[in-house]
BALOBA-1460 file (C-alpha; in Angstrom, 3 decimals):
// residues 363
<rec num="1" residu="m" x="288.516" y="166.412" z="192.087"/>
<rec num="2" residu="h" x="285.930" y="167.755" z="189.723"/>
<rec num="3" residu="e" x="283.504" y="165.613" z="187.776"/>
<rec num="4" residu="d" x="284.954" y="166.776" z="184.445"/>
<rec num="5" residu="d" x="288.451" y="165.609" z="185.443"/>
<rec num="6" residu="q" x="287.100" y="162.179" z="186.515"/>
<rec num="7" residu="v" x="285.312" y="161.707" z="183.226"/>
<rec num="8" residu="s" x="288.406" y="162.712" z="181.268"/>
<rec num="9" residu="r" x="290.563" y="160.252" z="183.214"/>
<rec num="10" residu="m" x="288.103" y="157.435" z="182.620"/>
<rec num="11" residu="e" x="288.190" y="158.188" z="178.903"/>
<rec num="12" residu="r" x="292.000" y="157.973" z="178.941"/>
<rec num="13" residu="g" x="291.926" y="154.578" z="180.819"/>
<rec num="14" residu="e" x="293.373" y="155.870" z="184.040"/>
<rec num="15" residu="a" x="290.492" y="154.722" z="186.224"/>
<rec num="16" residu="g" x="292.385" y="151.561" z="187.248"/>
<rec num="17" residu="t" x="295.117" y="153.672" z="188.719"/>
<rec num="18" residu="s" x="292.758" y="155.225" z="191.199"/>
<rec num="19" residu="c" x="291.431" y="151.843" z="192.236"/>
<rec num="20" residu="s" x="294.910" y="150.468" z="192.778"/>
<rec num="21" residu="s" x="295.873" y="153.450" z="194.832"/>
<rec num="22" residu="a" x="292.709" y="153.170" z="196.867"/>
<rec num="23" residu="s" x="293.472" y="149.550" z="197.629"/>
<rec num="24" residu="t" x="296.629" y="150.588" z="199.402"/>
<rec num="25" residu="m" x="294.751" y="152.710" z="201.863"/>
<rec num="26" residu="t" x="294.468" y="151.425" z="205.394"/>
<rec num="27" residu="p" x="290.986" y="150.838" z="206.819"/>
<rec num="28" residu="e" x="291.329" y="153.946" z="208.961"/>
<rec num="29" residu="k" x="292.068" y="156.141" z="205.952"/>
<rec num="30" residu="i" x="289.250" y="154.939" z="203.729"/>
<rec num="31" residu="p" x="286.976" y="157.889" z="203.091"/>
<rec num="32" residu="s" x="283.375" y="157.631" z="204.058"/>
<rec num="33" residu="s" x="282.309" y="158.441" z="200.547"/>
<rec num="34" residu="v" x="283.423" y="155.004" z="199.322"/>
<rec num="35" residu="s" x="280.450" y="152.734" z="198.671"/>
<rec num="36" residu="p" x="279.878" y="149.518" z="200.743"/>
<rec num="37" residu="s" x="280.707" y="147.368" z="197.735"/>
<rec num="38" residu="k" x="284.090" y="149.056" z="197.374"/>
<rec num="39" residu="r" x="284.776" y="148.691" z="201.113"/>
<rec num="40" residu="l" x="284.131" y="144.925" z="200.882"/>
<rec num="41" residu="s" x="286.563" y="144.656" z="197.968"/>
<rec num="42" residu="l" x="289.191" y="146.484" z="199.971"/>
<rec num="43" residu="h" x="289.143" y="143.881" z="202.780"/>
<rec num="44" residu="s" x="288.773" y="140.830" z="200.559"/>
<rec num="45" residu="s" x="292.504" y="140.348" z="200.086"/>
<rec num="46" residu="d" x="293.237" y="140.440" z="203.835"/>
<rec num="47" residu="t" x="290.384" y="138.037" z="204.588"/>
<rec num="48" residu="r" x="291.593" y="135.667" z="201.892"/>
<rec num="49" residu="h" x="295.111" y="135.620" z="203.358"/>
<rec num="50" residu="e" x="293.701" y="134.975" z="206.838"/>
<rec num="51" residu="k" x="291.655" y="132.014" z="205.588"/>
<rec num="52" residu="l" x="294.735" y="130.587" z="203.937"/>
<rec num="53" residu="r" x="296.692" y="130.875" z="207.165"/>
<rec num="54" residu="t" x="293.956" y="129.331" z="209.412"/>
<rec num="55" residu="p" x="293.078" y="125.650" z="208.821"/>
<rec num="56" residu="r" x="289.499" y="124.834" z="207.976"/>
<rec num="57" residu="w" x="288.907" y="122.528" z="210.965"/>
<rec num="58" residu="i" x="289.901" y="125.328" z="213.352"/>
<rec num="59" residu="r" x="287.453" y="127.712" z="211.701"/>
<rec num="60" residu="t" x="284.704" y="125.066" z="211.876"/>
<rec num="61" residu="a" x="285.382" y="124.383" z="215.557"/>
<rec num="62" residu="r" x="285.435" y="128.090" z="216.306"/>
<rec num="63" residu="t" x="282.075" y="128.579" z="214.581"/>
<rec num="64" residu="r" x="280.471" y="125.698" z="216.427"/>
<rec num="65" residu="l" x="281.764" y="126.871" z="219.786"/>
<rec num="66" residu="r" x="280.482" y="130.374" z="219.137"/>
<rec num="67" residu="t" x="277.064" y="129.014" z="218.088"/>
<rec num="68" residu="s" x="276.767" y="126.731" z="221.102"/>
<rec num="69" residu="w" x="277.848" y="129.516" z="223.473"/>
<rec num="70" residu="v" x="275.255" y="131.880" z="222.103"/>
<rec num="71" residu="g" x="272.569" y="129.181" z="222.066"/>
<rec num="72" residu="t" x="273.092" y="127.834" z="225.581"/>
<rec num="73" residu="g" x="274.384" y="130.769" z="227.569"/>
<rec num="74" residu="r" x="272.748" y="133.825" z="226.102"/>
<rec num="75" residu="q" x="269.448" y="132.551" z="224.768"/>
<rec num="76" residu="a" x="266.553" y="132.606" z="227.218"/>
<rec num="77" residu="p" x="264.557" y="129.334" z="227.476"/>
<rec num="78" residu="d" x="261.159" y="129.213" z="225.869"/>
<rec num="79" residu="p" x="258.448" y="128.992" z="228.581"/>
<rec num="80" residu="r" x="256.407" y="126.727" z="226.311"/>
<rec num="81" residu="q" x="259.192" y="124.114" z="226.310"/>
<rec num="82" residu="i" x="259.490" y="123.806" z="230.111"/>
<rec num="83" residu="i" x="258.215" y="120.339" z="231.175"/>
<rec num="84" residu="p" x="256.221" y="120.438" z="234.423"/>
<rec num="85" residu="k" x="257.158" y="118.177" z="237.313"/>
<rec num="86" residu="p" x="255.230" y="114.894" z="237.709"/>
<rec num="87" residu="i" x="252.329" y="114.952" z="240.132"/>
<rec num="88" residu="v" x="252.840" y="112.700" z="243.168"/>
<rec num="89" residu="r" x="250.010" y="112.182" z="245.655"/>
<rec num="90" residu="a" x="251.164" y="112.657" z="249.229"/>
<rec num="91" residu="l" x="249.812" y="110.164" z="251.731"/>
<rec num="92" residu="y" x="248.579" y="112.728" z="254.257"/>
<rec num="93" residu="a" x="247.234" y="115.119" z="251.643"/>
<rec num="94" residu="s" x="243.998" y="113.086" z="251.596"/>
<rec num="95" residu="p" x="241.364" y="113.379" z="254.318"/>
<rec num="96" residu="q" x="240.963" y="110.710" z="256.954"/>
<rec num="97" residu="g" x="238.807" y="107.766" z="255.906"/>
<rec num="98" residu="y" x="238.433" y="106.030" z="252.574"/>
<rec num="99" residu="p" x="240.406" y="108.764" z="250.719"/>
<rec num="100" residu="r" x="243.492" y="108.226" z="252.885"/>
<rec num="101" residu="l" x="243.121" y="104.439" z="252.765"/>
<rec num="102" residu="a" x="242.916" y="104.591" z="248.968"/>
<rec num="103" residu="a" x="246.008" y="106.816" z="248.875"/>
<rec num="104" residu="f" x="247.903" y="104.350" z="251.083"/>
<rec num="105" residu="l" x="246.952" y="101.288" z="249.024"/>
<rec num="106" residu="d" x="247.927" y="103.151" z="245.848"/>
<rec num="107" residu="s" x="251.219" y="104.468" z="247.244"/>
<rec num="108" residu="d" x="253.100" y="101.217" z="246.597"/>
<rec num="109" residu="e" x="252.394" y="98.153" z="244.485"/>
<rec num="110" residu="s" x="253.050" y="95.892" z="247.493"/>
<rec num="111" residu="f" x="250.049" y="97.422" z="249.292"/>
<rec num="112" residu="m" x="247.485" y="96.727" z="246.510"/>
<rec num="113" residu="i" x="245.716" y="94.040" z="248.545"/>
<rec num="114" residu="y" x="241.990" y="93.365" z="248.256"/>
<rec num="115" residu="r" x="239.503" y="90.638" z="249.050"/>
<rec num="116" residu="r" x="238.755" y="87.912" z="246.537"/>
<rec num="117" residu="f" x="235.311" y="87.051" z="247.977"/>
<rec num="118" residu="g" x="235.777" y="83.386" z="247.191"/>
<rec num="119" residu="f" x="232.714" y="82.330" z="249.193"/>
<rec num="120" residu="i" x="230.446" y="84.729" z="247.289"/>
<rec num="121" residu="q" x="231.930" y="83.560" z="244.006"/>
<rec num="122" residu="s" x="231.135" y="79.964" z="244.886"/>
<rec num="123" residu="r" x="227.576" y="80.829" z="245.910"/>
<rec num="124" residu="l" x="226.937" y="82.773" z="242.724"/>
<rec num="125" residu="l" x="228.408" y="80.044" z="240.558"/>
<rec num="126" residu="l" x="226.339" y="77.390" z="242.316"/>
<rec num="127" residu="d" x="223.199" y="79.485" z="241.904"/>
<rec num="128" residu="k" x="223.804" y="80.080" z="238.194"/>
<rec num="129" residu="q" x="224.682" y="76.440" z="237.764"/>
<rec num="130" residu="d" x="221.421" y="75.299" z="239.341"/>
<rec num="131" residu="q" x="219.413" y="77.702" z="237.184"/>
<rec num="132" residu="l" x="221.022" y="76.264" z="234.087"/>
<rec num="133" residu="r" x="220.269" y="72.771" z="235.357"/>
<rec num="134" residu="e" x="216.555" y="73.615" z="235.592"/>
<rec num="135" residu="l" x="216.538" y="75.117" z="232.122"/>
<rec num="136" residu="e" x="218.390" y="72.099" z="230.778"/>
<rec num="137" residu="r" x="215.753" y="69.811" z="232.260"/>
<rec num="138" residu="k" x="212.964" y="71.883" z="230.676"/>
<rec num="139" residu="l" x="214.678" y="71.711" z="227.285"/>
<rec num="140" residu="e" x="215.045" y="67.933" z="227.492"/>
<rec num="141" residu="k" x="211.393" y="67.579" z="228.501"/>
<rec num="142" residu="m" x="210.291" y="69.777" z="225.609"/>
<rec num="143" residu="d" x="212.374" y="67.698" z="223.172"/>
<rec num="144" residu="r" x="210.730" y="64.478" z="224.347"/>
<rec num="145" residu="v" x="207.224" y="65.956" z="224.162"/>
<rec num="146" residu="e" x="207.796" y="67.314" z="220.669"/>
<rec num="147" residu="a" x="209.257" y="63.979" z="219.543"/>
<rec num="148" residu="k" x="206.129" y="62.174" z="220.693"/>
<rec num="149" residu="i" x="203.879" y="64.623" z="218.847"/>
<rec num="150" residu="d" x="205.887" y="64.647" z="215.638"/>
<rec num="151" residu="e" x="209.406" y="63.272" z="215.080"/>
<rec num="152" residu="r" x="210.206" y="66.085" z="212.661"/>
<rec num="153" residu="w" x="209.926" y="68.820" z="215.307"/>
<rec num="154" residu="p" x="213.259" y="68.218" z="217.149"/>
<rec num="155" residu="r" x="215.045" y="67.685" z="213.821"/>
<rec num="156" residu="t" x="214.345" y="71.005" z="212.125"/>
<rec num="157" residu="r" x="213.791" y="74.687" z="212.757"/>
<rec num="158" residu="d" x="211.544" y="75.108" z="209.743"/>
<rec num="159" residu="l" x="208.341" y="75.041" z="211.748"/>
<rec num="160" residu="p" x="205.284" y="77.285" z="212.016"/>
<rec num="161" residu="d" x="205.591" y="80.165" z="214.471"/>
<rec num="162" residu="e" x="203.064" y="78.740" z="216.933"/>
<rec num="163" residu="q" x="205.116" y="75.545" z="217.192"/>
<rec num="164" residu="f" x="208.608" y="77.052" z="217.168"/>
<rec num="165" residu="e" x="207.938" y="79.953" z="219.542"/>
<rec num="166" residu="p" x="208.090" y="77.994" z="222.884"/>
<rec num="167" residu="r" x="211.427" y="76.423" z="221.986"/>
<rec num="168" residu="s" x="212.840" y="79.756" z="220.810"/>
<rec num="169" residu="q" x="211.889" y="81.479" z="224.062"/>
<rec num="170" residu="l" x="213.414" y="78.700" z="226.145"/>
<rec num="171" residu="l" x="216.682" y="78.761" z="224.162"/>
<rec num="172" residu="s" x="216.933" y="82.549" z="224.526"/>
<rec num="173" residu="q" x="216.517" y="82.219" z="228.277"/>
<rec num="174" residu="i" x="219.160" y="79.500" z="228.386"/>
<rec num="175" residu="e" x="221.561" y="81.655" z="226.363"/>
<rec num="176" residu="e" x="221.153" y="84.594" z="228.728"/>
<rec num="177" residu="k" x="221.765" y="82.464" z="231.818"/>
<rec num="178" residu="f" x="224.683" y="80.648" z="230.232"/>
<rec num="179" residu="c" x="226.450" y="83.876" z="229.201"/>
<rec num="180" residu="s" x="226.058" y="85.220" z="232.721"/>
<rec num="181" residu="y" x="227.413" y="81.962" z="234.147"/>
<rec num="182" residu="a" x="230.370" y="81.935" z="231.716"/>
<rec num="183" residu="n" x="231.317" y="85.542" z="232.548"/>
<rec num="184" residu="l" x="231.174" y="84.807" z="236.250"/>
<rec num="185" residu="l" x="233.196" y="81.626" z="235.781"/>
<rec num="186" residu="e" x="235.870" y="83.492" z="233.809"/>
<rec num="187" residu="a" x="236.072" y="86.225" z="236.449"/>
<rec num="188" residu="a" x="236.450" y="83.590" z="239.171"/>
<rec num="189" residu="q" x="239.233" y="81.919" z="237.201"/>
<rec num="190" residu="k" x="241.123" y="85.217" z="236.921"/>
<rec num="191" residu="m" x="240.705" y="85.771" z="240.661"/>
<rec num="192" residu="v" x="242.127" y="82.341" z="241.433"/>
<rec num="193" residu="a" x="245.109" y="82.993" z="239.131"/>
<rec num="194" residu="m" x="246.047" y="86.122" z="241.097"/>
<rec num="195" residu="h" x="248.890" y="85.904" z="243.591"/>
<rec num="196" residu="h" x="248.323" y="85.862" z="247.310"/>
<rec num="197" residu="p" x="250.103" y="88.712" z="249.104"/>
<rec num="198" residu="s" x="253.279" y="87.914" z="250.939"/>
<rec num="199" residu="k" x="253.259" y="87.772" z="254.704"/>
<rec num="200" residu="v" x="255.313" y="90.960" z="254.960"/>
<rec num="201" residu="d" x="253.026" y="92.982" z="252.668"/>
<rec num="202" residu="y" x="249.871" y="91.734" z="254.351"/>
<rec num="203" residu="n" x="251.203" y="92.530" z="257.823"/>
<rec num="204" residu="s" x="252.231" y="96.004" z="256.678"/>
<rec num="205" residu="v" x="248.746" y="96.861" z="255.425"/>
<rec num="206" residu="r" x="247.055" y="95.273" z="258.426"/>
<rec num="207" residu="s" x="249.300" y="97.087" z="260.911"/>
<rec num="208" residu="w" x="248.766" y="100.423" z="259.191"/>
<rec num="209" residu="m" x="244.995" y="99.995" z="259.302"/>
<rec num="210" residu="h" x="245.136" y="98.876" z="262.936"/>
<rec num="211" residu="f" x="247.178" y="101.844" z="264.151"/>
<rec num="212" residu="r" x="245.844" y="104.573" z="261.842"/>
<rec num="213" residu="k" x="242.199" y="103.437" z="261.981"/>
<rec num="214" residu="p" x="241.057" y="105.070" z="258.733"/>
<rec num="215" residu="l" x="237.653" y="103.318" z="258.760"/>
<rec num="216" residu="m" x="235.020" y="102.283" z="261.225"/>
<rec num="217" residu="e" x="235.715" y="98.993" z="262.964"/>
<rec num="218" residu="r" x="233.014" y="97.053" z="261.114"/>
<rec num="219" residu="e" x="234.050" y="98.389" z="257.701"/>
<rec num="220" residu="a" x="237.739" y="97.755" z="258.366"/>
<rec num="221" residu="s" x="237.189" y="94.075" z="259.248"/>
<rec num="222" residu="w" x="237.831" y="93.005" z="255.649"/>
<rec num="223" residu="i" x="241.572" y="93.094" z="256.267"/>
<rec num="224" residu="n" x="241.270" y="90.223" z="258.769"/>
<rec num="225" residu="h" x="240.321" y="87.711" z="256.037"/>
<rec num="226" residu="e" x="243.907" y="86.683" z="255.341"/>
<rec num="227" residu="e" x="243.113" y="83.598" z="253.250"/>
<rec num="228" residu="d" x="240.728" y="85.576" z="251.044"/>
<rec num="229" residu="m" x="243.255" y="88.225" z="250.011"/>
<rec num="230" residu="v" x="244.775" y="88.748" z="246.575"/>
<rec num="231" residu="t" x="247.335" y="91.246" z="245.383"/>
<rec num="232" residu="l" x="247.314" y="93.162" z="242.111"/>
<rec num="233" residu="r" x="251.095" y="93.187" z="242.016"/>
<rec num="234" residu="a" x="252.596" y="90.998" z="239.331"/>
<rec num="235" residu="g" x="255.017" y="88.344" z="240.512"/>
<rec num="236" residu="r" x="258.466" y="89.938" z="240.573"/>
<rec num="237" residu="e" x="261.594" y="87.962" z="239.804"/>
<rec num="238" residu="h" x="263.318" y="88.674" z="243.135"/>
<rec num="239" residu="a" x="260.318" y="89.162" z="245.440"/>
<rec num="240" residu="w" x="261.848" y="87.492" z="248.524"/>
<rec num="241" residu="l" x="265.147" y="89.297" z="248.186"/>
<rec num="242" residu="d" x="263.455" y="92.642" z="247.559"/>
<rec num="243" residu="s" x="261.237" y="92.290" z="250.611"/>
<rec num="244" residu="s" x="264.241" y="91.324" z="252.742"/>
<rec num="245" residu="i" x="266.130" y="94.398" z="251.564"/>
<rec num="246" residu="e" x="263.139" y="96.621" z="252.347"/>
<rec num="247" residu="r" x="262.867" y="95.095" z="255.826"/>
<rec num="248" residu="l" x="266.543" y="95.714" z="256.527"/>
<rec num="249" residu="l" x="266.282" y="99.283" z="255.276"/>
<rec num="250" residu="r" x="263.363" y="99.950" z="257.631"/>
<rec num="251" residu="w" x="265.207" y="98.418" z="260.570"/>
<rec num="252" residu="f" x="268.313" y="100.544" z="260.005"/>
<rec num="253" residu="h" x="266.482" y="103.615" z="258.778"/>
<rec num="254" residu="c" x="268.464" y="106.831" z="259.018"/>
<rec num="255" residu="p" x="268.848" y="110.023" z="256.952"/>
<rec num="256" residu="l" x="271.762" y="108.511" z="255.036"/>
<rec num="257" residu="i" x="269.781" y="105.422" z="253.991"/>
<rec num="258" residu="e" x="266.805" y="107.572" z="253.090"/>
<rec num="259" residu="r" x="269.039" y="109.729" z="250.912"/>
<rec num="260" residu="l" x="270.658" y="106.735" z="249.188"/>
<rec num="261" residu="f" x="267.531" y="104.649" z="248.571"/>
<rec num="262" residu="g" x="264.956" y="107.413" z="248.295"/>
<rec num="263" residu="d" x="264.074" y="109.960" z="245.700"/>
<rec num="264" residu="e" x="261.852" y="112.988" z="245.367"/>
<rec num="265" residu="r" x="258.731" y="110.918" z="244.768"/>
<rec num="266" residu="s" x="259.219" y="108.703" z="247.815"/>
<rec num="267" residu="r" x="259.846" y="111.717" z="250.048"/>
<rec num="268" residu="t" x="256.756" y="113.454" z="248.664"/>
<rec num="269" residu="k" x="254.584" y="110.450" z="249.541"/>
<rec num="270" residu="s" x="255.804" y="110.432" z="253.139"/>
<rec num="271" residu="f" x="256.174" y="114.133" z="253.878"/>
<rec num="272" residu="g" x="254.148" y="115.839" z="251.193"/>
<rec num="273" residu="i" x="251.695" y="118.698" z="251.541"/>
<rec num="274" residu="k" x="249.174" y="117.843" z="254.229"/>
<rec num="275" residu="a" x="245.501" y="118.587" z="254.048"/>
<rec num="276" residu="s" x="243.886" y="120.828" z="256.613"/>
<rec num="277" residu="g" x="243.173" y="119.115" z="259.897"/>
<rec num="278" residu="t" x="245.556" y="116.182" z="259.251"/>
<rec num="279" residu="e" x="248.719" y="115.193" z="261.035"/>
<rec num="280" residu="s" x="251.667" y="113.257" z="259.686"/>
<rec num="281" residu="s" x="253.421" y="110.910" z="262.046"/>
<rec num="282" residu="g" x="256.369" y="110.360" z="259.719"/>
<rec num="283" residu="n" x="256.413" y="106.583" z="260.376"/>
<rec num="284" residu="e" x="255.546" y="105.738" z="256.769"/>
<rec num="285" residu="v" x="258.823" y="105.348" z="254.894"/>
<rec num="286" residu="y" x="258.986" y="104.806" z="251.149"/>
<rec num="287" residu="y" x="262.036" y="103.811" z="249.150"/>
<rec num="288" residu="s" x="262.671" y="103.940" z="245.456"/>
<rec num="289" residu="r" x="261.760" y="100.645" z="243.812"/>
<rec num="290" residu="q" x="264.427" y="101.178" z="241.170"/>
<rec num="291" residu="h" x="267.207" y="101.573" z="243.741"/>
<rec num="292" residu="i" x="266.128" y="98.420" z="245.595"/>
<rec num="293" residu="t" x="266.053" y="96.446" z="242.344"/>
<rec num="294" residu="r" x="269.566" y="97.606" z="241.498"/>
<rec num="295" residu="l" x="270.850" y="96.520" z="244.908"/>
<rec num="296" residu="a" x="269.161" y="93.126" z="244.544"/>
<rec num="297" residu="n" x="270.734" y="92.641" z="241.120"/>
<rec num="298" residu="c" x="274.147" y="93.512" z="242.513"/>
<rec num="299" residu="i" x="273.762" y="91.014" z="245.374"/>
<rec num="300" residu="i" x="272.704" y="88.208" z="243.037"/>
<rec num="301" residu="t" x="275.542" y="88.993" z="240.631"/>
<rec num="302" residu="m" x="278.108" y="88.926" z="243.441"/>
<rec num="303" residu="m" x="276.791" y="85.607" z="244.770"/>
<rec num="304" residu="i" x="276.907" y="84.033" z="241.317"/>
<rec num="305" residu="l" x="280.476" y="85.245" z="240.823"/>
<rec num="306" residu="i" x="281.483" y="83.857" z="244.216"/>
<rec num="307" residu="l" x="279.878" y="80.498" z="243.460"/>
<rec num="308" residu="l" x="281.744" y="80.355" z="240.161"/>
<rec num="309" residu="i" x="285.161" y="81.650" z="241.203"/>
<rec num="310" residu="i" x="285.724" y="79.947" z="244.567"/>
<rec num="311" residu="p" x="285.197" y="76.341" z="243.342"/>
<rec num="312" residu="i" x="287.387" y="76.949" z="240.283"/>
<rec num="313" residu="y" x="290.109" y="78.527" z="242.417"/>
<rec num="314" residu="t" x="290.026" y="75.647" z="244.904"/>
<rec num="315" residu="l" x="290.108" y="72.990" z="242.194"/>
<rec num="316" residu="y" x="293.010" y="74.756" z="240.515"/>
<rec num="317" residu="h" x="295.157" y="74.412" z="243.644"/>
<rec num="318" residu="l" x="294.221" y="70.742" z="243.976"/>
<rec num="319" residu="i" x="295.674" y="69.827" z="240.584"/>
<rec num="320" residu="n" x="299.070" y="68.948" z="242.100"/>
<rec num="321" residu="d" x="297.569" y="66.232" z="244.312"/>
<rec num="322" residu="i" x="295.045" y="65.019" z="241.753"/>
<rec num="323" residu="h" x="296.350" y="61.440" z="241.706"/>
<rec num="324" residu="t" x="295.544" y="60.770" z="245.358"/>
<rec num="325" residu="g" x="292.225" y="59.421" z="246.555"/>
<rec num="326" residu="k" x="291.783" y="62.241" z="249.035"/>
<rec num="327" residu="s" x="292.024" y="64.895" z="246.328"/>
<rec num="328" residu="y" x="289.355" y="63.134" z="244.265"/>
<rec num="329" residu="a" x="286.994" y="63.127" z="247.252"/>
<rec num="330" residu="i" x="287.651" y="66.806" z="247.932"/>
<rec num="331" residu="c" x="286.969" y="67.706" z="244.286"/>
<rec num="332" residu="m" x="283.693" y="65.802" z="244.296"/>
<rec num="333" residu="g" x="282.658" y="67.454" z="247.556"/>
<rec num="334" residu="i" x="283.447" y="70.930" z="246.205"/>
<rec num="335" residu="l" x="281.398" y="70.290" z="243.085"/>
<rec num="336" residu="v" x="278.429" y="68.996" z="245.092"/>
<rec num="337" residu="v" x="278.487" y="71.899" z="247.547"/>
<rec num="338" residu="a" x="278.805" y="74.482" z="244.760"/>
<rec num="339" residu="t" x="275.923" y="72.920" z="242.822"/>
<rec num="340" residu="l" x="273.689" y="72.828" z="245.904"/>
<rec num="341" residu="a" x="274.524" y="76.428" z="246.762"/>
<rec num="342" residu="f" x="273.804" y="77.559" z="243.204"/>
<rec num="343" residu="s" x="270.441" y="75.752" z="243.217"/>
<rec num="344" residu="a" x="269.588" y="77.276" z="246.596"/>
<rec num="345" residu="v" x="270.314" y="80.777" z="245.297"/>
<rec num="346" residu="l" x="268.065" y="80.206" z="242.291"/>
<rec num="347" residu="s" x="265.203" y="78.812" z="244.368"/>
<rec num="348" residu="l" x="265.360" y="81.424" z="247.141"/>
<rec num="349" residu="f" x="266.230" y="84.611" z="245.324"/>
<rec num="350" residu="t" x="264.361" y="84.073" z="242.068"/>
<rec num="351" residu="k" x="260.992" y="82.772" z="240.878"/>
<rec num="352" residu="a" x="262.571" y="80.076" z="238.731"/>
<rec num="353" residu="k" x="260.524" y="76.921" z="238.199"/>
<rec num="354" residu="r" x="261.689" y="73.467" z="239.129"/>
<rec num="355" residu="h" x="262.693" y="72.376" z="235.648"/>
<rec num="356" residu="e" x="264.585" y="75.665" z="235.180"/>
<rec num="357" residu="i" x="266.537" y="75.049" z="238.415"/>
<rec num="358" residu="l" x="267.363" y="71.492" z="237.329"/>
<rec num="359" residu="a" x="268.534" y="72.678" z="233.917"/>
<rec num="360" residu="a" x="270.708" y="75.425" z="235.434"/>
<rec num="361" residu="a" x="272.242" y="73.029" z="237.976"/>
<rec num="362" residu="a" x="272.992" y="70.435" z="235.292"/>
<rec num="363" residu="a" x="274.676" y="73.031" z="233.112"/>
């Protein structure tokens, strides 16, 4: 069609006829000369009918599924967002000597055992105490001498420099000695408040040092001072039960137990990368502290449930014979035995104090 004919048709108002006829064309028959805006208008009616037929929640779910599929399956991970694995020090990756001993003591909180040096603390405290005693005697003597010369001297600090200087020097010396004594006394108090290591933990460290011999004999003799040992481990709630579980796991050690109660960190400590010139015996076995704690919690929960359910179940079946003297005696005996067993569980498996055990048993 020529341009003159198109213009004449537009002047006569027949342009709408061409648009309506073009709208009836199928997508395959749309000429390429049609502009993109006209192509969009051609498909708008079909798209509108499709939206009316498809519910909105289905379209929303379809969009989300398509977005998640593209985001998780087809998008490559950003190298900057990859979190590196935690660094775990292997026991036999350190050279023989103090490095390996330090790695062993740091491998588990139960092995953090060191000397308290109680004898040296007492000697230092006694020495500082005697020094302060001498300075105290000098201060008292100076006060008496100054009081005899002039009664105003011990009562004021507003004195000439030649008279106040000896007292000022003596007080400064006393302050220095007293601060040193107080710091030492506070450190000794913190040492005394620390827990002594359990027999199992102490024997483990001592046996390892005896068989592995990381130090010279004279330098390794510190482990023999059993009464002078302290542990940096905080008192756990189920220390006895946890140590018993660890002992049983070591006795019945097998690949299955190691798989159930171990993790990647524990296996790295035992069989990690070895340093050159070192040999791993494989006798050091580490278990996950979290798995042992879960097992201990399960055992305590089961025992508490048993101690609560069995007495109630037994007393329930004794209701029929409650009017006889024998049934009363049996009920009292069941209550006493259950209370004693509950108190024994609290005292053995937990670090509950005496008043806490009494309150729990009375409740």
